gemmi code that builds the backbone of each chain (N, CA, C; Angstrom):
import gemmi

chains = {
    "A": [
        ("MET", (-111.917, 0.960, 66.873), (-112.010, 1.680, 68.022), (-110.465, 1.995, 68.641)),
        ("LEU", (-110.369, 3.047, 69.060), (-109.276, 3.730, 69.649), (-109.193, 3.559, 71.207)),
        ("LYS", (-108.383, 2.770, 71.972), (-108.311, 2.601, 73.352), (-107.186, 3.444, 73.735)),
        ("ILE", (-107.172, 4.426, 74.690), (-106.215, 5.170, 75.002), (-106.240, 5.593, 76.461)),
        ("ASP", (-105.300, 5.751, 77.141), (-105.094, 5.931, 78.542), (-105.389, 7.512, 78.786)),
        ("LYS", (-106.051, 7.642, 79.760), (-106.478, 9.166, 80.069), (-105.274, 10.107, 80.225)),
        ("SER", (-104.150, 9.675, 80.629), (-103.137, 10.644, 80.709), (-102.581, 10.981, 79.398)),
        ("HIS", (-102.451, 9.776, 78.462), (-102.143, 10.018, 77.059), (-103.107, 10.988, 76.378)),
        ("TYR", (-104.432, 10.609, 76.543), (-105.418, 11.585, 75.925), (-105.266, 12.892, 76.399)),
        ("GLU", (-104.982, 13.129, 77.591), (-104.902, 14.538, 78.076), (-103.525, 15.288, 77.470)),
        ("ALA", (-102.595, 14.397, 77.413), (-101.281, 14.904, 76.906), (-101.544, 15.375, 75.329)),
        ("LEU", (-102.131, 14.664, 74.620), (-102.275, 15.225, 73.167), (-103.047, 16.340, 73.089)),
        ("ARG", (-104.235, 16.546, 73.991), (-104.945, 17.779, 74.017), (-104.171, 18.777, 74.469)),
        ("CYS", (-103.473, 18.824, 75.642), (-102.482, 19.729, 76.100), (-101.604, 20.156, 75.051)),
        ("HIS", (-101.099, 19.237, 74.223), (-100.145, 19.757, 73.238), (-100.754, 20.667, 72.268)),
        ("GLY", (-102.139, 20.587, 71.943), (-102.780, 21.361, 70.931), (-102.854, 22.754, 71.728)),
        ("GLU", (-103.119, 22.790, 72.902), (-103.142, 24.084, 73.793), (-101.768, 24.903, 73.635)),
        ("GLU", (-100.776, 24.013, 73.803), (-99.404, 24.646, 74.095), (-99.037, 25.297, 72.668)),
        ("THR", (-99.431, 24.559, 71.539), (-98.742, 25.089, 70.206), (-99.834, 26.150, 69.671)),
        ("TYR", (-100.951, 26.337, 70.255), (-101.861, 27.268, 69.727), (-101.333, 28.705, 69.589)),
        ("PRO", (-101.516, 29.502, 68.543), (-102.452, 29.194, 67.399), (-102.088, 28.377, 66.224)),
        ("TYR", (-101.140, 27.426, 66.511), (-100.471, 26.630, 65.381), (-101.174, 25.326, 65.687)),
        ("GLU", (-101.009, 24.502, 64.634), (-101.387, 23.167, 64.753), (-100.224, 22.335, 65.283)),
        ("CYS", (-100.590, 21.488, 66.435), (-99.654, 20.386, 66.830), (-99.764, 19.254, 66.218)),
        ("CYS", (-98.751, 18.242, 66.415), (-98.805, 16.951, 65.671), (-97.949, 15.985, 66.486)),
        ("GLY", (-98.324, 14.604, 66.349), (-97.696, 13.674, 67.072), (-98.093, 12.298, 66.586)),
        ("VAL", (-97.419, 11.280, 67.224), (-97.635, 9.834, 66.814), (-98.127, 9.099, 67.968)),
        ("LEU", (-99.108, 8.186, 67.592), (-99.628, 7.338, 68.584), (-99.011, 5.914, 68.627)),
        ("LEU", (-98.519, 5.386, 69.582), (-97.803, 4.119, 69.421), (-98.421, 3.101, 70.418)),
        ("GLY", (-98.467, 1.853, 69.942), (-99.052, 0.834, 70.806), (-99.206, -0.511, 69.972)),
        ("THR", (-100.307, -1.096, 70.198), (-100.570, -2.374, 69.402), (-101.985, -2.364, 68.873)),
        ("MET", (-102.042, -3.160, 67.651), (-103.259, -3.467, 66.945), (-103.715, -4.596, 67.485)),
        ("ASN", (-104.951, -4.682, 67.784), (-105.656, -6.058, 68.180), (-107.007, -6.091, 67.372)),
        ("GLY", (-106.918, -6.683, 66.197), (-108.353, -6.778, 65.473), (-108.484, -5.243, 64.909)),
        ("GLU", (-109.694, -4.950, 65.191), (-110.274, -3.682, 65.020), (-109.890, -2.530, 65.954)),
        ("GLN", (-109.103, -2.995, 66.946), (-108.693, -1.945, 68.207), (-107.273, -1.636, 67.910)),
        ("ARG", (-107.100, -0.333, 67.971), (-105.694, 0.251, 68.270), (-105.682, 0.817, 69.597)),
        ("ILE", (-104.718, 0.128, 70.477), (-104.520, 0.302, 71.838), (-103.220, 1.304, 72.059)),
        ("VAL", (-103.402, 2.374, 72.489), (-102.408, 3.442, 72.453), (-101.410, 3.140, 73.920)),
        ("THR", (-100.190, 2.920, 73.848), (-99.339, 2.790, 75.004), (-98.395, 3.861, 75.261)),
        ("SER", (-98.207, 4.705, 74.286), (-97.385, 5.834, 74.308), (-97.596, 6.744, 73.249)),
        ("THR", (-97.234, 8.034, 73.500), (-97.350, 9.042, 72.517), (-96.022, 9.753, 72.361)),
        ("ALA", (-95.734, 10.313, 70.969), (-94.573, 10.948, 70.653), (-94.922, 12.296, 70.246)),
        ("ARG", (-94.472, 13.352, 70.778), (-94.655, 14.712, 70.189), (-93.919, 14.945, 68.950)),
        ("CYS", (-94.402, 15.673, 67.924), (-93.366, 15.968, 66.929), (-93.479, 17.389, 66.622)),
        ("GLY", (-92.568, 17.835, 65.952), (-92.466, 19.293, 65.583), (-93.265, 19.516, 64.197)),
        ("ASN", (-93.917, 20.565, 64.002), (-94.699, 20.839, 62.789), (-93.787, 21.567, 61.896)),
        ("THR", (-93.433, 20.907, 60.796), (-92.544, 21.383, 59.894), (-93.032, 22.440, 58.932)),
        ("ARG", (-94.371, 22.661, 59.000), (-95.010, 23.704, 58.088), (-94.851, 25.108, 58.511)),
        ("ASP", (-93.683, 25.590, 58.400), (-93.339, 26.987, 58.883), (-94.146, 27.929, 58.078)),
        ("ASP", (-94.617, 27.639, 56.791), (-95.209, 28.547, 55.793), (-96.755, 28.791, 56.302)),
        ("SER", (-97.269, 27.874, 56.919), (-98.620, 27.972, 57.459), (-99.121, 27.161, 58.542)),
        ("PRO", (-98.416, 27.261, 59.608), (-98.547, 26.455, 60.703), (-100.015, 26.507, 61.415)),
        ("HIS", (-100.531, 27.555, 61.263), (-101.891, 27.754, 61.952), (-103.047, 26.850, 61.280)),
        ("ASN", (-102.769, 26.281, 60.048), (-103.832, 25.392, 59.406), (-103.101, 24.283, 58.500)),
        ("ARG", (-102.033, 24.055, 58.798), (-101.296, 22.985, 58.067), (-100.155, 22.321, 59.112)),
        ("TYR", (-100.103, 20.847, 58.934), (-98.958, 20.285, 59.752), (-98.173, 19.326, 58.727)),
        ("HIS", (-97.031, 18.897, 59.121), (-96.287, 17.963, 58.422), (-95.295, 17.651, 59.338)),
        ("ILE", (-95.067, 16.264, 59.577), (-94.077, 15.567, 60.403), (-92.898, 15.295, 59.563)),
        ("ASP", (-91.704, 15.626, 60.005), (-90.535, 15.246, 59.059), (-90.328, 13.682, 59.268)),
        ("PRO", (-90.255, 13.047, 58.100), (-90.095, 11.793, 57.968), (-88.897, 11.134, 58.835)),
        ("ARG", (-87.758, 11.877, 58.948), (-86.674, 11.487, 59.575), (-87.106, 11.223, 61.204)),
        ("GLU", (-87.964, 12.112, 61.622), (-88.508, 12.106, 63.004), (-89.348, 10.699, 63.142)),
        ("LEU", (-90.067, 10.591, 62.085), (-91.024, 9.333, 62.089), (-90.080, 7.968, 62.195)),
        ("VAL", (-88.964, 8.073, 61.354), (-88.104, 6.813, 61.286), (-87.575, 6.627, 62.707)),
        ("ARG", (-87.128, 7.817, 63.337), (-86.658, 7.473, 64.776), (-87.823, 6.932, 65.646)),
        ("ILE", (-88.884, 7.620, 65.779), (-90.024, 7.351, 66.536), (-90.355, 5.741, 66.268)),
        ("GLN", (-90.272, 5.353, 65.118), (-90.673, 4.023, 64.697), (-89.733, 2.975, 65.318)),
        ("ARG", (-88.368, 3.352, 65.019), (-87.299, 2.499, 65.574), (-87.373, 2.437, 67.112)),
        ("GLU", (-87.565, 3.635, 67.765), (-87.577, 3.603, 69.257), (-88.866, 2.798, 69.771)),
        ("GLY", (-90.038, 2.820, 68.995), (-91.123, 1.987, 69.382), (-90.926, 0.483, 69.252)),
        ("ARG", (-90.406, 0.323, 68.052), (-89.831, -1.132, 67.900), (-89.228, -1.669, 69.117)),
        ("GLU", (-88.172, -0.915, 69.499), (-87.248, -1.477, 70.592), (-88.099, -1.838, 71.900)),
        ("ARG", (-89.258, -1.053, 71.891), (-90.229, -1.213, 73.142), (-91.126, -2.251, 72.783)),
        ("GLY", (-91.320, -2.750, 71.631), (-92.386, -3.683, 71.231), (-93.666, -3.022, 70.799)),
        ("GLU", (-93.590, -1.639, 70.425), (-94.750, -0.806, 70.038), (-94.599, -0.661, 68.608)),
        ("ASP", (-95.900, -0.485, 67.813), (-96.081, -0.029, 66.627), (-96.660, 1.250, 66.505)),
        ("ILE", (-96.491, 1.828, 65.259), (-97.241, 3.166, 65.039), (-98.720, 2.704, 64.754)),
        ("VAL", (-99.702, 3.172, 65.598), (-101.054, 2.821, 65.425), (-101.824, 4.078, 65.085)),
        ("GLY", (-101.242, 5.206, 64.944), (-101.959, 6.345, 64.575), (-101.255, 7.651, 64.783)),
        ("PHE", (-102.059, 8.654, 64.501), (-101.300, 9.978, 64.681), (-102.409, 11.069, 65.196)),
        ("TYR", (-101.926, 12.275, 65.744), (-102.742, 13.254, 66.268), (-102.462, 14.497, 65.735)),
        ("HIS", (-103.322, 15.521, 65.635), (-103.026, 16.774, 65.192), (-104.092, 17.854, 65.810)),
        ("SER", (-104.050, 19.016, 65.989), (-105.058, 19.954, 66.244), (-105.564, 20.815, 65.120)),
        ("HIS", (-106.782, 21.387, 65.450), (-107.324, 22.331, 64.358), (-107.502, 23.452, 65.295)),
        ("PRO", (-106.668, 24.518, 65.298), (-106.921, 25.688, 66.174), (-108.114, 26.533, 65.404)),
        ("ASP", (-109.056, 26.936, 66.240), (-110.142, 27.661, 65.948), (-110.973, 26.913, 64.735)),
        ("HIS", (-111.035, 25.719, 64.690), (-111.641, 24.994, 63.595), (-112.293, 23.715, 64.126)),
        ("PRO", (-113.257, 23.172, 63.714), (-114.075, 21.951, 64.221), (-113.166, 20.766, 64.145)),
        ("ALA", (-113.367, 19.771, 64.995), (-112.603, 18.607, 65.045), (-113.037, 17.504, 64.200)),
        ("ARG", (-113.222, 17.916, 62.958), (-113.554, 17.158, 61.866), (-112.497, 17.028, 60.797)),
        ("TRP", (-112.331, 15.823, 60.095), (-111.281, 15.975, 59.055), (-111.501, 16.874, 57.948)),
        ("SER", (-110.717, 17.381, 57.301), (-110.717, 18.290, 56.136), (-110.358, 17.491, 54.900)),
        ("PRO", (-110.785, 17.945, 53.653), (-110.123, 17.424, 52.429), (-108.877, 17.131, 52.464)),
        ("THR", (-108.118, 18.295, 53.000), (-106.474, 18.217, 52.956), (-106.004, 16.950, 53.792)),
        ("ASP", (-106.777, 16.790, 55.067), (-106.303, 15.810, 55.962), (-106.552, 14.413, 55.288)),
        ("LEU", (-107.662, 14.163, 54.440), (-107.778, 12.975, 53.745), (-106.880, 12.728, 52.631)),
        ("ALA", (-106.539, 13.773, 51.899), (-105.769, 13.795, 50.778), (-104.302, 13.346, 51.199)),
        ("GLU", (-103.886, 13.943, 52.406), (-102.556, 13.628, 52.824), (-102.397, 12.514, 53.713)),
        ("ALA", (-103.485, 11.662, 53.989), (-103.426, 10.389, 54.786), (-103.152, 9.310, 54.048)),
        ("HIS", (-102.281, 8.401, 54.538), (-101.838, 7.380, 53.740), (-101.557, 6.243, 54.705)),
        ("TRP", (-101.769, 6.198, 55.890), (-101.495, 5.095, 56.713), (-102.907, 4.459, 57.151)),
        ("PHE", (-103.191, 3.477, 56.061), (-104.374, 2.665, 56.202), (-104.555, 1.862, 57.497)),
        ("SER", (-105.812, 1.800, 58.007), (-106.091, 1.132, 59.301), (-105.500, 1.752, 60.580)),
        ("CYS", (-104.965, 3.047, 60.320), (-104.510, 3.648, 61.537), (-105.403, 4.797, 62.021)),
        ("SER", (-105.262, 5.427, 63.277), (-106.290, 6.278, 63.763), (-105.665, 7.665, 63.386)),
        ("TYR", (-106.555, 8.620, 63.075), (-106.095, 9.996, 62.934), (-106.997, 10.787, 63.899)),
        ("VAL", (-106.382, 11.399, 64.950), (-106.973, 11.927, 66.169), (-106.999, 13.459, 65.763)),
        ("ILE", (-108.009, 14.060, 66.034), (-108.151, 15.683, 65.809), (-108.765, 16.267, 66.907)),
        ("THR", (-107.936, 17.279, 67.447), (-108.624, 18.102, 68.571), (-108.814, 19.597, 67.997)),
        ("SER", (-110.003, 20.054, 68.419), (-110.299, 21.412, 68.083), (-109.811, 22.267, 69.372)),
        ("VAL", (-109.118, 23.352, 69.035), (-108.620, 24.173, 69.990), (-109.225, 25.428, 69.710)),
        ("ALA", (-110.102, 25.883, 70.734), (-110.752, 27.328, 70.526), (-110.190, 28.265, 71.431)),
        ("LYS", (-109.540, 29.397, 70.912), (-109.083, 30.514, 71.702), (-108.117, 29.831, 72.709)),
        ("GLY", (-107.265, 28.791, 72.460), (-106.348, 28.322, 73.283), (-106.654, 27.362, 74.111)),
        ("LYS", (-108.108, 26.776, 74.129), (-108.385, 25.759, 74.973), (-108.984, 24.688, 74.211)),
        ("ALA", (-108.366, 23.316, 74.541), (-108.878, 22.144, 73.806), (-110.197, 21.971, 74.082)),
        ("GLU", (-111.016, 21.682, 72.850), (-112.402, 21.353, 73.138), (-112.806, 19.870, 72.743)),
        ("VAL", (-113.215, 19.739, 71.542), (-113.739, 18.356, 71.149), (-112.455, 17.505, 70.492)),
        ("THR", (-112.361, 16.243, 70.811), (-111.500, 15.475, 70.310), (-112.183, 14.268, 69.642)),
        ("ASN", (-111.847, 14.215, 68.367), (-112.531, 13.080, 67.437), (-111.318, 12.173, 66.933)),
        ("SER", (-111.881, 11.016, 66.690), (-110.838, 9.955, 65.940), (-111.484, 9.282, 64.651)),
        ("PHE", (-110.614, 9.293, 63.669), (-111.053, 8.572, 62.519), (-110.151, 7.624, 62.039)),
        ("GLU", (-110.612, 6.488, 61.584), (-109.847, 5.406, 60.889), (-109.878, 5.589, 59.468)),
        ("LEU", (-108.407, 5.619, 58.963), (-108.403, 5.593, 57.522), (-108.625, 4.119, 57.094)),
        ("SER", (-109.813, 4.196, 56.282), (-110.299, 2.935, 55.540), (-110.112, 2.969, 54.183)),
        ("GLY", (-110.130, 1.603, 53.468), (-110.040, 1.477, 52.239), (-108.845, 0.546, 52.077)),
        ("SER", (-108.548, 0.372, 50.554), (-107.331, -0.415, 50.321), (-106.348, 0.166, 49.482)),
        ("ASP", (-106.591, 1.507, 48.882), (-105.534, 2.237, 48.188), (-106.167, 3.701, 48.072)),
        ("GLU", (-105.387, 4.482, 47.371), (-105.410, 5.842, 47.463), (-106.959, 6.357, 46.552)),
        ("ALA", (-107.336, 5.223, 45.810), (-108.647, 5.634, 45.112), (-109.855, 5.501, 45.994)),
        ("ASP", (-109.812, 4.565, 46.829), (-111.063, 4.359, 47.566), (-110.808, 4.623, 49.102)),
        ("LYS", (-109.850, 5.336, 49.284), (-109.550, 5.692, 50.808), (-110.780, 6.623, 51.323)),
        ("LYS", (-111.126, 6.392, 52.656), (-112.069, 7.490, 53.230), (-111.808, 7.348, 54.916)),
        ("PHE", (-112.291, 8.293, 55.441), (-112.288, 8.399, 56.845), (-113.481, 7.936, 57.618)),
        ("VAL", (-113.431, 7.075, 58.624), (-114.582, 6.423, 59.159), (-114.526, 6.985, 60.736)),
        ("ASP", (-115.495, 7.452, 61.009), (-115.567, 7.879, 62.519), (-115.336, 6.607, 63.403)),
        ("GLU", (-114.685, 6.861, 64.507), (-114.415, 5.696, 65.378), (-114.469, 6.174, 66.971)),
        ("LYS", (-114.950, 5.440, 67.701), (-115.114, 5.580, 69.041), (-113.682, 5.790, 69.719)),
        ("ILE", (-113.369, 6.684, 70.794), (-112.481, 6.534, 71.606), (-112.777, 5.976, 72.921)),
        ("GLU", (-112.100, 5.031, 73.351), (-112.357, 4.680, 74.721), (-111.282, 5.067, 75.520)),
        ("ILE", (-111.618, 5.995, 76.592), (-110.570, 6.496, 77.442), (-110.590, 5.607, 78.660)),
        ("GLY", (-109.585, 5.199, 79.057), (-109.526, 4.299, 80.298), (-108.229, 4.429, 81.265)),
        ("GLU", (-108.142, 3.693, 82.044), (-106.872, 3.721, 82.826), (-106.094, 2.392, 82.509)),
        ("LEU", (-105.604, 2.338, 81.275), (-104.734, 1.474, 80.840), (-103.459, 1.264, 81.631)),
        ("GLU", (-102.962, 0.035, 81.688), (-101.605, 0.027, 82.075), (-100.683, 0.215, 80.997)),
        ("SER", (-99.943, 1.534, 81.127), (-99.305, 1.903, 79.957), (-97.802, 2.050, 80.286)),
        ("LYS", (-97.125, 2.303, 79.151), (-95.603, 2.605, 79.278), (-95.379, 4.010, 79.518)),
        ("PRO", (-94.156, 4.350, 79.809), (-93.889, 5.833, 80.024), (-94.353, 6.585, 79.026)),
        ("GLN", (-94.699, 7.904, 79.419), (-95.389, 8.826, 78.369), (-94.242, 9.226, 77.314)),
        ("GLY", (-94.883, 9.642, 76.131), (-94.173, 9.973, 75.045), (-92.993, 11.068, 75.279)),
        ("ARG", (-91.996, 11.000, 74.544), (-90.971, 11.862, 74.538), (-91.075, 13.245, 73.660)),
        ("ALA", (-90.728, 14.253, 74.363), (-90.699, 15.537, 73.686), (-89.584, 15.485, 72.517)),
        ("SER", (-89.749, 16.279, 71.496), (-88.813, 16.228, 70.604), (-88.370, 17.782, 70.147)),
    ],
    "B": [
        ("MET", (-77.637, -9.495, 55.333), (-78.461, -9.122, 54.368), (-79.066, -7.611, 54.896)),
        ("ALA", (-79.565, -6.819, 54.008), (-80.096, -5.593, 54.498), (-81.507, -5.943, 55.025)),
        ("LYS", (-81.967, -4.982, 55.924), (-83.343, -5.296, 56.372), (-84.358, -3.904, 55.991)),
        ("ILE", (-85.465, -4.336, 55.463), (-86.362, -3.418, 55.042), (-87.595, -3.331, 56.028)),
        ("GLN", (-87.651, -2.262, 56.705), (-88.705, -2.031, 57.726), (-90.014, -1.772, 56.955)),
        ("ILE", (-91.203, -2.465, 57.322), (-92.426, -2.302, 56.743), (-93.233, -1.586, 57.716)),
        ("PRO", (-93.828, -0.413, 57.308), (-94.923, 0.211, 58.132), (-96.154, -0.545, 58.316)),
        ("THR", (-96.882, -0.045, 59.435), (-97.843, -1.010, 59.856), (-99.059, -1.030, 58.661)),
        ("PRO", (-99.449, -0.070, 57.837), (-100.496, -0.143, 56.898), (-100.111, -1.118, 55.871)),
        ("LEU", (-98.748, -1.271, 55.535), (-98.450, -2.130, 54.412), (-98.148, -3.771, 54.878)),
        ("ARG", (-98.307, -4.068, 56.184), (-97.862, -5.284, 56.584), (-98.850, -6.263, 56.085)),
        ("GLN", (-100.124, -5.877, 55.864), (-101.238, -6.826, 55.080), (-100.698, -7.397, 53.927)),
        ("TYR", (-99.607, -6.779, 53.347), (-99.262, -7.359, 51.916), (-97.844, -8.002, 52.178)),
        ("THR", (-97.325, -8.268, 53.475), (-96.253, -8.901, 53.589), (-96.339, -10.024, 54.602)),
        ("ASN", (-97.760, -10.564, 54.594), (-97.974, -11.736, 55.608), (-97.762, -11.143, 57.061)),
        ("LYS", (-97.998, -9.982, 57.358), (-97.839, -9.418, 58.543), (-96.372, -9.225, 59.096)),
        ("ARG", (-95.393, -9.373, 58.140), (-94.211, -9.304, 58.601), (-93.674, -7.852, 58.922)),
        ("GLU", (-92.854, -7.601, 59.905), (-92.545, -6.172, 60.280), (-91.444, -5.806, 59.366)),
        ("SER", (-90.459, -6.704, 59.117), (-89.218, -6.609, 58.398), (-89.056, -7.716, 57.380)),
        ("ILE", (-88.465, -7.345, 56.388), (-87.925, -8.272, 55.297), (-86.562, -8.122, 55.019)),
        ("GLU", (-85.735, -9.286, 55.112), (-84.267, -9.220, 54.787), (-84.130, -9.558, 53.353)),
        ("ILE", (-83.218, -8.768, 52.638), (-83.216, -8.925, 51.276), (-81.485, -8.808, 50.916)),
        ("LYS", (-81.202, -9.791, 50.307), (-79.615, -9.507, 49.776), (-79.647, -8.591, 48.499)),
        ("ALA", (-78.982, -7.573, 48.547), (-78.948, -6.583, 47.525), (-77.813, -5.638, 47.673)),
        ("SER", (-77.568, -5.025, 46.664), (-76.295, -4.031, 46.613), (-76.649, -2.489, 46.578)),
        ("THR", (-77.938, -2.235, 46.185), (-78.437, -0.878, 46.128), (-79.793, -0.993, 46.639)),
        ("VAL", (-80.201, 0.353, 47.165), (-81.699, 0.388, 47.523), (-82.758, -0.068, 46.526)),
        ("GLY", (-82.428, 0.299, 45.325), (-83.307, -0.109, 44.301), (-83.355, -1.696, 44.120)),
        ("ASP", (-82.286, -2.374, 44.126), (-82.320, -3.823, 44.101), (-83.048, -4.252, 45.312)),
        ("ALA", (-82.879, -3.771, 46.474), (-83.649, -4.192, 47.700), (-84.959, -4.036, 47.607)),
        ("LEU", (-85.567, -3.035, 46.935), (-87.016, -2.726, 46.908), (-87.386, -3.767, 45.660)),
        ("SER", (-86.619, -4.062, 44.670), (-87.115, -4.992, 43.681), (-87.364, -6.437, 44.157)),
        ("GLY", (-86.295, -6.576, 45.084), (-86.339, -8.008, 45.717), (-87.581, -8.064, 46.606)),
        ("LEU", (-87.934, -6.920, 47.267), (-89.152, -6.984, 48.262), (-90.343, -7.092, 47.395)),
        ("LEU", (-90.449, -6.564, 46.184), (-91.637, -6.663, 45.452), (-91.716, -7.875, 44.601)),
        ("ALA", (-90.645, -8.535, 44.597), (-90.503, -10.013, 44.079), (-91.262, -10.933, 44.956)),
        ("LYS", (-90.896, -10.640, 46.262), (-91.437, -11.507, 47.287), (-92.856, -11.290, 47.619)),
        ("HIS", (-93.294, -9.903, 47.487), (-94.518, -9.519, 47.937), (-95.004, -8.443, 46.737)),
        ("PRO", (-95.382, -9.138, 45.801), (-95.883, -8.237, 44.519), (-97.051, -7.302, 44.934)),
        ("ASP", (-97.784, -7.588, 45.896), (-99.098, -6.852, 45.975), (-98.615, -5.305, 46.660)),
        ("LEU", (-97.379, -5.292, 46.963), (-96.968, -3.957, 47.532), (-96.801, -3.087, 46.521)),
        ("ARG", (-96.542, -3.320, 45.191), (-96.154, -2.555, 44.127), (-96.937, -1.327, 43.974)),
        ("ARG", (-98.209, -1.559, 43.869), (-99.228, -0.485, 43.702), (-99.225, 0.601, 44.766)),
        ("HIS", (-98.849, 0.165, 45.849), (-98.647, 1.195, 46.987), (-97.367, 1.880, 47.159)),
        ("LEU", (-96.380, 1.411, 46.345), (-95.202, 2.204, 46.541), (-94.853, 2.857, 45.084)),
        ("TYR", (-95.307, 2.324, 44.124), (-95.013, 3.005, 42.823), (-96.290, 3.323, 41.982)),
        ("THR", (-95.978, 4.345, 41.365), (-96.937, 4.899, 40.152), (-97.032, 3.923, 39.064)),
        ("GLU", (-98.041, 4.034, 38.123), (-98.202, 3.113, 37.073), (-96.783, 3.201, 36.119)),
        ("ASP", (-96.260, 4.313, 36.251), (-95.022, 4.385, 35.115), (-93.707, 4.211, 36.011)),
        ("GLY", (-93.845, 3.369, 37.107), (-92.840, 2.912, 37.805), (-92.016, 3.919, 38.544)),
        ("LYS", (-92.584, 5.004, 38.944), (-91.815, 5.948, 39.900), (-92.410, 5.746, 41.381)),
        ("LEU", (-91.423, 5.934, 42.300), (-91.861, 5.840, 43.670), (-92.934, 6.870, 43.802)),
        ("ARG", (-93.996, 6.642, 44.679), (-95.073, 7.632, 44.899), (-94.484, 8.760, 45.719)),
        ("ALA", (-94.946, 9.907, 45.337), (-94.362, 11.216, 45.915), (-94.582, 11.102, 47.642)),
        ("PHE", (-95.471, 10.558, 48.015), (-95.773, 10.360, 49.557), (-95.008, 9.260, 50.251)),
        ("VAL", (-94.413, 8.481, 49.395), (-93.710, 7.254, 50.079), (-92.100, 7.812, 50.105)),
        ("ASN", (-91.712, 7.937, 51.552), (-90.207, 8.159, 51.838), (-89.571, 6.872, 52.035)),
        ("VAL", (-88.436, 6.948, 51.476), (-87.539, 5.748, 51.612), (-86.355, 6.350, 52.338)),
        ("TYR", (-85.979, 5.646, 53.393), (-84.766, 6.085, 54.226), (-83.892, 4.881, 54.453)),
        ("LEU", (-82.568, 5.292, 54.167), (-81.464, 4.458, 54.605), (-80.917, 4.849, 55.783)),
        ("ASN", (-81.203, 3.892, 56.780), (-80.905, 4.381, 58.271), (-81.437, 5.581, 58.588)),
        ("ASP", (-80.807, 6.745, 58.791), (-81.374, 7.939, 59.057), (-81.461, 8.972, 58.003)),
        ("GLU", (-81.108, 8.484, 56.673), (-80.882, 9.444, 55.641), (-82.087, 9.172, 54.443)),
        ("ASP", (-82.642, 10.308, 54.166), (-83.612, 10.072, 52.897), (-82.832, 9.828, 51.654)),
        ("ILE", (-83.199, 8.734, 51.032), (-82.468, 8.426, 49.769), (-82.459, 9.531, 48.632)),
        ("ARG", (-83.578, 10.381, 48.687), (-83.553, 11.538, 47.830), (-82.317, 12.290, 47.800)),
        ("TYR", (-81.781, 12.419, 49.051), (-80.653, 13.203, 49.175), (-79.298, 12.346, 49.207)),
        ("LEU", (-79.314, 11.297, 48.762), (-78.197, 10.405, 48.671), (-78.163, 10.100, 47.066)),
        ("GLN", (-78.114, 8.821, 46.652), (-78.006, 8.660, 45.150), (-79.480, 8.028, 44.840)),
        ("LYS", (-80.438, 8.315, 45.545), (-81.809, 7.770, 45.199), (-81.662, 6.228, 45.175)),
        ("GLU", (-82.383, 5.761, 44.239), (-82.564, 4.090, 44.320), (-81.071, 3.498, 43.853)),
        ("ALA", (-80.219, 4.371, 43.487), (-78.911, 3.760, 43.018), (-77.936, 3.779, 44.315)),
        ("THR", (-78.476, 4.208, 45.424), (-77.676, 4.119, 46.742), (-77.217, 2.988, 47.008)),
        ("THR", (-75.830, 2.831, 47.261), (-75.416, 1.437, 47.616), (-75.572, 1.116, 49.203)),
        ("ILE", (-75.845, -0.107, 49.433), (-76.099, -0.529, 50.847), (-75.203, -1.696, 51.118)),
        ("LYS", (-75.037, -1.711, 52.592), (-74.376, -2.838, 53.228), (-75.375, -3.685, 54.011)),
        ("ASP", (-74.681, -4.952, 54.318), (-75.670, -5.979, 54.875), (-76.207, -5.546, 56.228)),
        ("SER", (-75.613, -4.570, 57.008), (-75.980, -4.095, 58.037), (-77.111, -2.895, 58.120)),
        ("ASP", (-77.420, -2.564, 56.955), (-78.244, -1.318, 56.746), (-79.637, -1.753, 56.900)),
        ("ASN", (-80.468, -0.504, 57.497), (-81.731, -0.554, 57.640), (-82.425, 0.333, 56.480)),
        ("ILE", (-83.248, -0.129, 55.839), (-84.247, 0.815, 54.901), (-85.617, 0.635, 55.407)),
        ("SER", (-86.096, 1.990, 55.808), (-87.312, 2.132, 56.191), (-88.345, 2.704, 55.121)),
        ("ILE", (-89.377, 2.240, 54.908), (-90.599, 2.813, 54.072), (-91.408, 3.695, 55.014)),
        ("VAL", (-91.488, 4.877, 54.843), (-92.368, 5.758, 55.626), (-93.219, 6.556, 54.864)),
        ("PRO", (-94.580, 6.231, 54.693), (-95.406, 6.965, 54.184), (-95.545, 8.529, 54.947)),
        ("SER", (-95.853, 9.663, 54.103), (-95.735, 10.774, 54.745), (-97.074, 11.033, 55.835)),
        ("ILE", (-96.708, 11.977, 56.701), (-97.833, 12.389, 57.528), (-97.934, 13.749, 57.422)),
        ("ALA", (-99.146, 14.383, 56.954), (-99.257, 15.759, 56.844), (-100.881, 15.892, 56.863)),
        ("GLY", (-101.332, 17.212, 56.818), (-102.687, 17.698, 56.624), (-102.901, 19.006, 57.323)),
        ("GLY", (-104.117, 19.207, 57.645), (-104.522, 20.503, 58.425), (-105.887, 21.045, 58.088)),
        ("ALA", (-106.377, 21.953, 58.865), (-107.705, 22.267, 58.723), (-108.099, 23.020, 57.359)),
        ("ARG", (-106.969, 23.711, 56.772), (-107.569, 24.548, 55.635), (-107.800, 23.570, 54.467)),
        ("GLN", (-108.727, 23.917, 53.730), (-109.299, 23.059, 52.719), (-108.282, 23.313, 51.402)),
    ],
}
model = gemmi.Model(1)
for chain_id, residues in chains.items():
    chain = gemmi.Chain(chain_id)
    for i, (resn, *xyz) in enumerate(residues, 1):
        res = gemmi.Residue()
        res.name, res.seqid = resn, gemmi.SeqId(i, " ")
        for name, pos in zip(("N", "CA", "C"), xyz):
            atom = gemmi.Atom()
            atom.name, atom.element = name, gemmi.Element(name[0])
            atom.pos, atom.b_iso = gemmi.Position(*pos), 0.0
            res.add_atom(atom)
        chain.add_residue(res)
    model.add_chain(chain)
structure = gemmi.Structure()
structure.add_model(model)
structure.setup_entities()
């Protein structure tokens, strides 16, 4: 299950509206508590897929290294990622699965139709290696968590 | 000793440790030392023919080792090595 503060949940949905008709992407930071991933901050990332940004995303690993380091300094780990599907359902695609490598992390997808965020779903990357990995639907619990300052724009 | 930062999905193979300190003179030596301590990591980092998996990024501080001297890149005791699986995807099939 993914637990996320309402302000962070709305922030990642707004990000998808801002970048429409292109895909947005970002990182979820927080803590892992058994099967729960608790989000305490988010970090917006740039989509480096200039060749096809309306249906592809990629986060610069250098940006991830920085986000991971800054999170570590605050006592946060990377617990998941988010991106948007402009004019496409909030379901994972074969490409999303093929390109997913962070096991036991959450992959949040928001459908953005004509510029407006609609459905947001989350999937846990389950399995033990590339051969048996799969996405499993997971519940998003939106609450009023005591959270750290909101993610940084980049 | 150089410090290797372990990403969250791989910590199950390092007894949940976030970082591992290794005495080594190159990135390749450091990764070999890491695998000697935690052999279950190998299949997640390397292909069967011993090459780093394409989706595994290795950074020395803020630099991708692909643009340095790859695994032969020399390191200092104060260096941080980050293992960062790639993040990508998208709606198109």
